N, C-alpha and C positions, 0 to 999 in steps of 0.2 A: 446263574445267572449270566444270561451278558448282559454288557451295558448296549442301548438303545444303539440306531446306528446314528440317529441325530443328535445324540450327545458326545459319540464319538468324531464326528465331524469338526465337531465346534471343539473341543478339545484338539484336536490335530489342529483347529484354525490358531487357538489362540499359543499352541507351539509354535507356530511359525510365526507368529507375528515376533514372540520373546526371542525367535532364535532368529529374525532380522533386523530387532533394537539393536540384540547385542554387537550384531556385524558392522551396522551404523555405526554405535560407540566404539569401535575397534579401529574405526579410519577417524584419526584424532582431528584431523584437518578439518573433515565435514560435521564431528560434533562439534569441537570449538566454534567453530562459524555458527553453528544454528545456538549456540549459547551465548556469542556474542552477540548476532543477529536478535536476539529475544530482549536480551536485557537493553540494546538501546531503542527498542520498537516502546519495550514499555515503558521508559522512561519518557519517549517522547509523547504517550499519552497523556502524560501529567506535563504537557506541555507549560499550562496555564499558572501553574504551583511553579515553577524553574522561571519562567521569564515572560515577565508582567511588569508593565506599570500600575498595577493596583495591588494595593500592599495583600498578604495573606492575614495580618489582623491590626486591630486599631485599638489603643487604651486610650480613652478620652474621657476627660473627668470622671473617670471611676467605674467609666461601661466600656464593655467590649467590645466590637463591631468586627464584622468578617464584610469586609467588600468585596472579596473574591465570590461570594455566593450572594451576596447582597446589594445591589444597588442605592445607595445614599444621596440624598442633594446634598449640595454643598453648606448649605442652612443650617446643615446635623453638624458639622464642623466649628462651627463660628463665620460661617461664609455669607454671601450675601444673595446668592442667586438658589433656584429651585433646582437647578439642571443639576446633572451628576457631576459628583464630586475630582478635580485633577488633581490628584494627589501628589504630583507633580509640582503644582503650581506652588512659587515659594511660599507667597501668603498663608498659601495652606498647608504648607510641608510646616513653616513656621510655628502655626499654632499644635500641630498635632507631636513637635517635638518638644513644646517648653512646658514649662507649667507641672511638671510631672505624667504628661503625655507621652506618649510612646509612641510608633507603627515602624510594621518588621514588614519587609517588601519581600520578594522572592530571588534567587540567588543572586537575578540578573533584572533588574527594575526597567526594562524596555519591553515592550509589546511586538509585536510585528508591523503593527502598523504605527506606531508611535515616533516621532518626529523629534530628537532632540536638537531644540532650539538654543542651547547653551554652546555650540562648537564655535570655537575658535579658530576660523577659517574655512576655504571653500570646499563642498562635498564633492565624491567623498572622499571622508577624513579615516586618516589611519588609526590602528588601534593601538587604545587609550585604555587608563584603567579605568573607564565607565565605561567604554565601550568596548570591548575584548577584542572585537571581530574586526571593528570598525564599523562605519554605518557606507550605506549606498549612498544614491547621486541624492535622492530627497532629504538625505538627512534620519534614514532610520536604520536601527538597531540589524546587526547581519548576523548575529549570532541568534537575535529571535527568530530572522527569516527561515534564518537554516534548521533550526528548530522545526519551526511550524510547518517548513514544506518539506522536510524529511517525513514526518507524521504523514501530510499529503499524500505524499509520493506512495508510500509504504500502503496507504488505505485504497487510494487508487488501485494501487496493483493489486491487491489481494482482491478489489470487488469485480474489477475486470478479468482476474486471471479465473475467478470463481463462476464468473458469470460466462465468459468463453468455453470454460470446463464444462458445464452444465450443458451447453447448447451442444458443445462436440459429442461429446456421450452420446445425449441422445438423439443425434442425428446421424453417427456413425454406427449404432447400435441398431437403427431401424435398417439402414443400409443394409451392414453383413448378417442380420440375420433372417431378413425377408428375400434379400438377393433380385434376380431375375428384373422386372419392370419396376421397381421401386428403387432399387440401385443404378440400374442405369437411369433414370430419371433425375437422381437427386446427383448422380456425377457430372449430368450436361449441366445442371443447377450451376454448380459450386467451380465448375469453369467458367462459366459465362459472369457469377461474382465474384469471381477473382480477378478477372481480368478489371473490374471497373475501378478507375482510376480512384482510389481513399483519398490521397489527398487532394487531387480537386475535390471532391464529395467535401471536405473537410471547409475546405479555401468557402464556398460556397453559402453553406450551411453557419459558418461563424460569419459570416456578411447578412443572414438573412434575419438570424435569431440572434438573441443578446448570451454574451459568450458565457456559461457555466460549467460547474463539475459533471453535474449531471446529463447534461448535453453534450459533454465530451464522450463520458462514461457509455451513452448508447449508441451513440455513433462511433466507438471503435469495439463495439459488443459485436455492429454487423458483421464484421470480418476477420473476429480474433477464434472465433468457434471451428475453421476451415481447416488449421494445421492440424487440430488434433483428431480432428471426426476422421482422419484416412487412419492412422495407428488405429481408433476403435473399430473400425469396419474391419480392417484386416483382421484383428482377434476375433471378432465375431463370426466374420467368413469362418477362419480356421476353426470355431468352434461349434458351429452348429452342426455341421455331421457327425460329431465326439456321439459312441455308443450311449453315454448318459442321458445329451440331448434326447435322443429317438427315446431311447425308454420313460425318460418323461414325459413327451410327447404322446405316446401308446398309455399311458396313467390318464391321458388324459388333461395333462395341465397346462394350463393358460398360458398362451405364449408370452404376456408381462410376465409370470412367475418366470417362466425360462429364461427370458434376459435377465431378469433381476438377480434372482438368487443362484443359476447356475452360470450363465455366461458372461454377468459382469464383475463377480469378483477375478477371476480367470483374466479378464482384459483391463483392470487395473492398473498395470505394471506400469505399461509405458505413459497412464495418466499421471502418476503419485509421482514417477521419474522424472518425467517434463514440467511440473508443477513450478520448484522456482527459476528454470531457465525461459517460462512465459510470465513470471511473477520480474523477472529483470525484462523482458521483452516491453509490457507494460509501464515499468519505472522509465525504461528508454523515450518510447512514445511520446509519453505526457510530457517529458523534459524537455523532446526536443520539440513539440508543438509548443510548449510554451518558450521556448528561444525563439521561436520564429512570430511569435505572437497570436497564435491561431488556437492558445488552448486556453486555460483559467482565466476570470477579469485579471484586472492588472491591479489592483485590493491585496490580490490572494496571494498570500507566502508561495513560492514556488522556485526550485531548483533552477530550470529552464530559463526564468525571468535574469534570475541570477549572475547567470552565467552570458545572459547579452549583454547585461548591464557590463560584465567585467571585459567583453567585449568592445563596448562601448565607450571604455573608461581601462584602456591597456597601463599605464599608469598607477591603476589602483590593485596592486597585486592582490591584496587579501581578499578583492571580491572573486577573484577567479580562481585562487590556490583555495579556498576552504571550500569550493562547490564544488570544487573537480577530487577533493580529497573524500568528501563526504558519498559524492555519487559514484566514484570508481569505487570507495571502499563497501557499500551496501550492494554494489554488481559481483565482487570480487565473494563476499561472502555467498551471496546467493548464488554462483556457480562453484564455489567449495561444497556449496551443501545437497545441489543438484546431481555433481558428480561421486557425492559419497550415497546416494539415495541410488545411483542409476549400480552401482557396483553392489548393493543390499539386497537389489532386486533383480541383477543377472543370475537366469533360472542355471547355468553352468557354475555356478558356485552355493547352490541350495544344498 
């Protein structure tokens, strides 16, 4: 007995995916870039356990406390107030480290918003044993703000790329599949929408609404889908007149099923290959807006804000250099990954 055609198609798809993965792994630069990028991203997800002014574990009077998970009032450790404990306060710190008590801080005992009041000299202060990458112009630890800012940039890039990709796929698929007046209407709409001054709109909305990451994500998502929709539209325009699409229509298959099961898999090549480049653009957009003061709120850790501080304090080389290395390193890794994906999905090499 012969295998069902559907099962044969699934096996061919799995075989093609394996060949593409092996081809991607053979591109050493892209493969190792993916490993390095994934490593640092996973590390940043545990930023609270790496850089924080709250200890991981406290052993006080024979009891164990986990301040990273539970907020304890100062009275728990012999303090005078019911407010949350400041574990770096000299009085509290002495109680936690004497009489058989012990406290265990993360690798870097500073959070992105904690201020070091024990600095001898003006801020920004240069790197020391306590602040390994120095402090910014408010006395906050640069390493902590870089770590949290890197995580925010990557997560924002993921979110913006996901939203822009989904909207771009839907609009491009509708244009390419139906064509005619639908395609003509969408093209004229994209031309008008793309001509709107995006930066001016951001300035206007930033002055009206309270700045936030969600507001920034919504505003940038309004324009991030247009570049990808053109590629998806072209793939659907090319594939809608293929014999297998005509056969599916003749069998009474719905338009949504044809678009999703038959045309979309063949049109995913430009979508996948452009994902790292789109993410790079998203990270750069967030950094640029933060640099101009139009991005996230001032207290939020941001690579763009650190670059702006470096510009305002030219002599504080540790601000500009460390942020530049993190930003450029991230973008280079994403570009290498994108180049490897582009070669992997190149139809001439299949």
